[in-house]
KOLFITOR-172388 format. One record per residue: residue in three letters; residue number from 1; y, x, z of N, C-alpha, C in turn. Coordinates in pm, 1 decimal. Atoms other than C-alpha are relative to their C-alpha. Layout:
BEGIN
SEVO, residuo, num, n.yy, n.xx, n.zz, ca.yy, ca.xx, ca.zz, c.yy, c.xx, c.zz
SEVO, ALA, NUM, Y, X, Z, Y, X, Z, Y, X, Z
...
This chain:
BEGIN
SEVO, residuo, num, n.yy, n.xx, n.zz, ca.yy, ca.xx, ca.zz, c.yy, c.xx, c.zz
SEVO, UNK, 1, 67.9, -121.8, -43.6, 258.1, -1639.6, -1986.4, -49.0, -11.5, 145.2
SEVO, UNK, 2, 56.6, -1.9, -134.5, 56.6, -1566.6, -1676.3, 106.5, 27.0, 105.8
SEVO, UNK, 3, -105.7, -31.6, -96.8, 363.8, -1421.8, -1502.6, 78.7, -124.2, 40.6
SEVO, UNK, 4, -73.3, 121.9, -34.4, 537.4, -1760.9, -1517.6, -83.8, -91.6, 88.2
SEVO, UNK, 5, 88.3, 79.2, -85.6, 234.5, -1927.3, -1356.7, -6.4, 57.4, 141.4
SEVO, UNK, 6, 9.7, -68.1, -129.3, 225.8, -1672.6, -1075.1, 132.0, -4.3, 76.4
SEVO, UNK, 7, -132.2, -9.6, -62.4, 601.5, -1671.7, -1005.7, 19.7, -94.5, 119.0
SEVO, UNK, 8, -19.7, 88.2, -116.2, 602.0, -1981.6, -776.5, -81.2, 42.4, 123.0
SEVO, UNK, 9, 84.6, -44.5, -110.6, 335.2, -1812.8, -562.0, 55.0, 125.3, 69.5
SEVO, UNK, 10, -57.1, -122.0, -59.2, 541.0, -1498.9, -495.3, 84.6, -36.0, 121.3
SEVO, UNK, 11, -72.4, 27.4, -123.4, 661.1, -1505.2, -135.6, 103.2, 107.3, 30.6
SEVO, UNK, 12, -83.8, -113.2, -38.3, 832.3, -1166.3, -124.7, 55.2, 72.4, -122.0
SEVO, UNK, 13, -54.5, -90.8, 100.1, 1053.5, -933.6, -324.7, -52.1, 140.2, 33.4
SEVO, UNK, 14, 58.2, -131.7, -28.6, 873.2, -596.5, -354.6, 93.2, 115.6, -33.5
SEVO, UNK, 15, -77.6, -121.3, 27.8, 1029.8, -251.9, -340.7, -63.6, 84.0, -109.4
SEVO, UNK, 16, 73.0, -96.2, 81.1, 764.4, -88.5, -551.9, -25.6, 123.3, 85.3
SEVO, UNK, 17, 32.9, -119.6, -77.7, 625.0, 245.5, -437.4, 111.7, 103.7, -13.1
SEVO, UNK, 18, -109.2, -97.1, -3.1, 894.4, 494.6, -332.9, -49.5, 124.6, 72.0
SEVO, UNK, 19, 45.6, -126.4, -57.8, 804.1, 858.8, -270.5, 115.3, 74.8, 65.2
SEVO, UNK, 20, -98.5, -83.9, -69.4, 987.3, 1080.6, -21.7, -68.6, 127.4, 47.3
SEVO, UNK, 21, 52.7, -126.1, -52.3, 927.5, 1449.9, 50.0, 30.0, 8.6, 148.6
SEVO, UNK, 22, -17.6, -16.2, -144.0, 875.1, 1511.7, 421.0, -74.9, 124.0, 46.2
SEVO, UNK, 23, 65.8, -118.1, -55.3, 783.9, 1814.9, 629.0, -105.2, -38.1, 103.4
SEVO, UNK, 24, 88.0, 35.6, -111.5, 612.0, 1629.0, 915.1, -26.6, -151.3, -0.9
SEVO, UNK, 25, 35.9, 142.2, 10.4, 434.5, 1297.7, 853.2, -5.9, -64.2, 137.9
SEVO, UNK, 26, 10.8, 55.5, -135.6, 360.9, 1247.2, 1224.4, 137.6, -30.1, 58.9
SEVO, UNK, 27, -136.2, 23.7, -48.8, 732.3, 1278.4, 1305.1, 60.0, -124.5, -66.5
SEVO, UNK, 28, -47.4, 119.8, 71.2, 811.1, 1014.6, 1040.5, -59.3, -124.3, 64.5
SEVO, UNK, 29, 65.6, 115.3, -61.6, 554.6, 775.7, 1189.8, 56.6, -25.8, 139.5
SEVO, UNK, 30, -56.7, 16.2, -135.2, 694.7, 839.0, 1540.2, 139.2, -63.0, -6.6
SEVO, UNK, 31, -134.2, 60.1, 16.0, 1051.2, 759.8, 1422.5, -10.0, -148.4, -33.6
SEVO, UNK, 32, 15.0, 139.3, 40.0, 934.2, 438.2, 1260.1, -48.9, -85.7, 116.2
SEVO, UNK, 33, 50.3, 74.5, -116.7, 737.3, 326.9, 1567.8, 110.6, -19.1, 103.2
SEVO, UNK, 34, -108.3, 5.4, -98.5, 1035.6, 404.4, 1790.1, 109.4, -97.7, -42.2
SEVO, UNK, 35, -108.8, 85.5, 50.1, 1284.1, 218.9, 1568.9, -38.6, -148.4, -5.5
SEVO, UNK, 36, 48.4, 138.2, 11.7, 1067.9, -94.1, 1535.8, -100.8, -31.5, 111.9
SEVO, UNK, 37, 96.0, 13.7, -110.4, 911.9, -129.4, 1884.4, -61.9, -139.0, 13.8
SEVO, UNK, 38, 50.4, 136.4, -13.8, 865.9, -506.2, 1858.9, -83.5, -45.9, -119.6
SEVO, UNK, 39, 79.6, 33.7, 118.7, 673.7, -495.3, 1528.5, -149.4, 4.1, 33.3
SEVO, UNK, 40, 145.8, -12.9, -6.3, 302.0, -533.6, 1477.4, -36.9, 120.3, -86.0
SEVO, UNK, 41, 38.5, -122.1, 70.5, 148.2, -200.2, 1375.0, -148.0, -2.9, -36.6
SEVO, UNK, 42, 137.4, -18.5, 45.6, -165.9, -134.7, 1173.2, -8.0, 139.4, -59.9
SEVO, UNK, 43, 15.3, -135.7, 53.0, -299.0, 210.8, 1087.5, -124.3, 13.9, -87.1
SEVO, UNK, 44, 116.2, -4.6, 86.9, -572.8, 126.0, 840.0, 19.9, 100.6, -114.0
SEVO, UNK, 45, -33.1, -93.2, 108.5, -403.9, 315.3, 553.6, 144.9, 40.5, 19.7
SEVO, UNK, 46, -136.0, -38.9, -35.9, -99.4, 501.3, 682.5, 46.7, -85.2, 116.0
SEVO, UNK, 47, -58.6, 83.2, -104.7, 131.6, 296.3, 901.9, 60.1, -123.8, -64.6
SEVO, UNK, 48, -56.6, 126.4, 45.9, 198.9, -70.3, 831.8, 77.0, -60.8, 116.0
SEVO, UNK, 49, -88.5, 59.5, -99.5, 486.9, -231.3, 1020.0, 28.1, -142.5, -47.5
SEVO, UNK, 50, -10.9, 140.2, 41.8, 492.0, -611.7, 1015.0, 89.7, -81.4, 91.8
SEVO, UNK, 51, -81.0, 102.6, -66.2, 743.9, -876.6, 1108.1, -34.4, -133.1, -67.9
SEVO, UNK, 52, 35.7, 129.1, 60.5, 713.3, -1251.8, 1039.0, 49.8, -18.1, -143.4
SEVO, UNK, 53, -55.4, 24.6, 133.7, 934.1, -1236.2, 727.6, 15.4, 124.2, -87.0
SEVO, UNK, 54, -2.1, -119.8, 84.4, 904.9, -875.9, 603.6, -98.2, 101.5, 55.1
SEVO, UNK, 55, 94.9, -102.1, -43.2, 675.5, -575.1, 620.8, 17.1, 124.0, -87.3
SEVO, UNK, 56, 6.8, -119.4, 82.6, 631.0, -219.6, 499.8, -119.6, 84.7, 39.7
SEVO, UNK, 57, 107.3, -95.5, -22.2, 362.7, 45.5, 467.9, 49.2, 136.4, -44.1
SEVO, UNK, 58, -30.4, -138.6, 33.5, 415.0, 420.8, 473.2, -130.3, 77.3, 13.2
SEVO, UNK, 59, 122.7, -78.8, -6.6, 126.3, 646.5, 388.0, 24.3, 137.5, -60.3
SEVO, UNK, 60, -13.5, -137.7, 46.3, 91.3, 1017.9, 334.2, -80.2, 19.8, -127.8
SEVO, UNK, 61, 73.7, -40.1, 118.8, -9.0, 1157.8, -2.2, -107.6, 99.3, 42.2
SEVO, UNK, 62, 107.0, -96.1, -27.6, -338.0, 1347.3, 2.2, 18.5, 130.3, -76.0
SEVO, UNK, 63, -10.9, -116.7, 87.1, -219.8, 1596.4, -259.7, 139.1, 63.0, -3.8
SEVO, UNK, 64, -136.9, -49.9, 4.4, 156.2, 1641.4, -210.0, 66.0, -21.1, 136.0
SEVO, UNK, 65, -70.1, 19.2, -127.8, 401.3, 1675.2, 82.9, 93.3, -121.9, -5.2
SEVO, UNK, 66, -75.9, 123.6, 19.9, 510.5, 1313.0, 34.3, -53.9, -110.0, 90.3
SEVO, UNK, 67, 45.1, 129.5, -49.2, 498.4, 978.5, 204.2, 41.5, -102.8, -103.0
SEVO, UNK, 68, -24.2, 105.5, 97.9, 487.3, 662.5, -3.8, 32.1, -129.6, 74.7
SEVO, UNK, 69, -45.9, 123.7, -62.7, 678.4, 351.9, 101.5, -19.8, -117.0, -94.6
SEVO, UNK, 70, 3.9, 129.9, 67.3, 598.7, -2.6, -7.8, 52.7, -101.3, 99.6
SEVO, UNK, 71, -65.6, 94.4, -89.8, 811.0, -280.8, 139.3, 17.3, -132.1, -72.5
SEVO, UNK, 72, -26.6, 132.0, 55.6, 840.9, -653.7, 85.0, 82.6, -80.1, 99.0
SEVO, UNK, 73, -86.7, 86.6, -80.4, 1105.0, -897.7, 211.8, 18.2, -131.0, -76.7
SEVO, UNK, 74, -7.3, 132.4, 61.8, 1188.7, -1262.1, 137.5, 80.1, -8.9, -130.0
SEVO, UNK, 75, -81.5, 4.9, 122.0, 1447.6, -1187.5, -132.6, 49.4, 140.8, -31.7
SEVO, UNK, 76, -41.3, -132.9, 46.5, 1598.2, -897.5, -327.0, 104.9, 63.5, 91.1
SEVO, UNK, 77, -104.3, -55.8, -86.8, 1901.6, -856.3, -99.3, -58.7, 49.6, 131.8
SEVO, UNK, 78, 64.0, -41.5, -125.6, 1692.2, -844.2, 218.3, -89.5, 121.2, -23.4
SEVO, UNK, 79, 85.0, -113.5, 31.9, 1446.4, -609.2, 50.3, 82.3, 126.8, -12.5
SEVO, UNK, 80, -83.9, -118.5, 19.2, 1724.8, -368.2, -52.2, 55.4, 50.9, 133.0
SEVO, UNK, 81, -52.3, -40.6, -130.2, 1875.1, -367.1, 296.8, -108.2, 66.5, 83.7
SEVO, UNK, 82, 111.0, -55.6, -78.8, 1539.4, -307.7, 468.9, -51.1, 130.0, -61.5
SEVO, UNK, 83, 45.0, -121.8, 68.4, 1433.2, -50.6, 207.2, 90.1, 117.7, 34.7
SEVO, UNK, 84, -94.2, -107.7, -29.0, 1748.0, 153.3, 263.5, -8.2, 42.9, 146.1
SEVO, UNK, 85, 13.6, -28.9, -143.3, 1709.0, 129.2, 642.0, -123.9, 84.9, 26.5
SEVO, UNK, 86, 125.7, -72.9, -21.6, 1346.1, 247.1, 633.2, 5.9, 137.1, -66.4
SEVO, UNK, 87, -12.1, -130.8, 65.5, 1419.0, 523.3, 381.1, 85.8, 97.1, 80.4
SEVO, UNK, 88, -83.9, -87.5, -83.3, 1696.0, 657.6, 607.0, -80.7, 55.3, 116.9
SEVO, UNK, 89, 84.4, -47.7, -109.4, 1443.1, 680.9, 890.4, -104.2, 100.2, -49.5
SEVO, UNK, 90, 99.9, -90.4, 56.1, 1180.7, 843.1, 670.2, 62.0, 134.7, -33.4
SEVO, UNK, 91, -61.1, -124.2, 48.9, 1419.3, 1098.9, 526.1, 87.9, 67.9, 104.4
SEVO, UNK, 92, -86.7, -49.4, -106.2, 1614.1, 1148.3, 851.5, -40.5, 127.6, 55.4
């Protein structure tokens, strides 16, 4: 199957899209910027925070009071740790 051909090319373990209800998107972005001051930031579509071996994007929904998180890390354990860390900041 095609999935077996693609598997060796996968560099990261993905979180999938995770929705969180928030009252203030700007406050969420400020917390994330403050917590990761040494990251590279991009604001093309929401806020993307990049490190050499992992990254995440948080963007606001246009129709609901939600932000959507997508995160990738080198392996499932690192992804789960980073996902939980970022979600705590988002939902904090």
